[in-house]
Steps between C-alpha positions, in 0.01 A plus 500: 500500500502134611869484416569805719308349791689172456832689500405690815411175677843360416720794593307656790603232752860555396483871585572609143388859432261534209478849342143629493346628183447876498165588654429785260318462169771673291741219401879503502685522170851509359628857472610456139153380401362829634763715330737537796866419548552269797847642549377859497215424739775420750565872520180538700661311787817709463301826511303396809808365676676835461221663701510225762877531531473878538256457787203667334267198521510164686290278272317503167288283269515560123279351228481544123250347259482550124273355234309315769799321655697565820864539399646632826387446859766542769549597860785713627639566847323458832146531625589474870825688552541407865452128442677511163207329329499528117217669317259226383330499160160478666558795733185706549543875458294802605410648163417848631400706193564210263151406624354783291518333155299209644241748631489666158424166333215442745354839402536424129315172547207703629539741207482211254185371669337842464466547875756786515596767247833683503318837495263405781520737798608323815176623660303259280631223725589692817251784557721671758714629210220715353604841638856534370718793605860588422738668747661814361759712684353840583585758238607228255340383176198277533671232290231512236214481749150554371351839579358568844586642836741324733328208666452434866708256698482131416556266786566615853582860575511626140818578307813645657518881478739500202280279277171564317273216394372549146246300300655212308380273226425149618788254495452203267613141486756599235637777724570247774658247264734764355586683827353823370218519758667723759373269775741468795808571290697688767374842402295773674180296489647207687639742759144609581388141567415398854744266671257208503466523121870488423517123546259209550451373853576144615135392473415687181396344171497665160126545552543688830813702420483604135180710537687720749733604220208674332533773764861575406576802281692423181855623457430641152235501231470142366675439171730803522799339673659159564557440871534156654209394720710225650291380793144597410401526134510128427319417822214714368518312170478163668203617705339582164575143389333374816188705434486407130568129548315441826810329645762612749825570322687210661238254374488667159877478456511140619217378280559710187881519491711314756335156489456479122853633438651253749631778726495283811721725716337832415254676730436777749602322821808335644359169617672260737582277203660790310694650789810273478554603136452874544795702374649704783498877463836673545650841453857622499601569861474867586715490811880489488600237579180307415308421814263219411706265288859592569731473202225395260391861457126419493225568748186289507188710448152463651222412260319826422305367202167467683491126437421433864140619452256210457232731359660778293616383157701774333537494123735796533771290661368209704575191291770238547631265232794300369695569183352190338144592598533854370634361173167326436321834527757686289514226235123525466544871424783453250286232331226758443276391788519120473690221673473125445178521305313725744430860406495769770496816288483569126811607306336838435452553874866418567596745225285768666645425843857531368442820298603845615199681650683796655695674225820642647366536854694207652840607367726605786248396768558250780845403382397458136741615228457859385404388149375198313242366746124466507249350739224256420233340717697403811833463320777721372569479126834553323426737212857570388772287663779717359354821642427323830851346511353157574621165369149392404288470187253764394161404642636312802265541795499405868551640847718464808450468874653705778679199651693414182269292279471588130339358185550591135256368239639537147244431223754567226733224620218284648701513822453538874777578744450504876734589783400446862675631810397662826771766504432769243796549262377673180842486336498121531167496315658698216810277493276192489307645205825566316624147563173360364501707182864431413431126518244510215663378178193429286 
């Protein structure tokens, strides 16, 4: 260390640039030492550049780690299209639903401590969820509802005239983690919800908003279907973490995960210090010719992630992070719950999290392949990569975000691959996965 300081004192006055050591805890390594071909890893850049050249995405960050070493970490294209500024490695991205695996780990920490059980009803922690009802179209099947006459209206004004409210079993923590709860999953129950329940207000917290969801009818009997509760289910889960831990979820995440993992750029808010490094959100221009950015073909998008709220911390989609930060979290998972000598979860808990809890229910849902997929606790799980037509190992788990972020955690190969962008291009995610897998030679 003294030698480094001495070197800095010599070259700094001369204006010589000194490369900084990577901030993350996962070290760099030679591709061949981790079973990769350096030459073949170059195909990642080629695959991404094809999408940039075709105008489908302006800028991307890609990262691959295997056997505990980072073997690929590159930027591609532009972050600021108008100013022609390159995408930086430390760009901060809106994770959207890639926040959910982090929320799931927080829940499992409480499970390990015995403060939460997977089969606990949500009403154990949030009493407003005690009187569950499911919305059923009039004249239709009751979706496995328990016996009993149609219920009265929940919330304001009762159900619409074409829907009956039937008794439902209570939703559980597991139902929320697996998206089999029927809570606010774009079905008939959500359509009965009052306008002020559809989304949290600007001054809401999880403590003030989540109890309102207890008045919403479910879209189906819990456990009978897989339907994505994209904006609400994981907010309920993180309110449960708050109740069980006695901490607000932002403090819990910071103290239990982000600080110990070294995730210095991860959080729920875009601070003044983070703002200059925020990745800009774009979409392909809809007008012809493009109106906002001329020949570039991209239109800058307003931030609709809810990150402007100083009080509402959404585990469903409210986190921001860098590729390097998210790697620390993902590497902990691929290591079986441990990173750099600190244990966060047990290997058995990680195994449970990454197991299929939903049978065949997720197949064909929400853009998933028609076969070969399962769903664990906050993550999708590849059951049969051949049937799913995915270039991934059996048992790979992870999740994506609406704005283009995606993580794959591969226990079989001891590998993590991450792609970050703020223009959703699912085919680029698949091409990236293919380029990663073809580069493995050992």
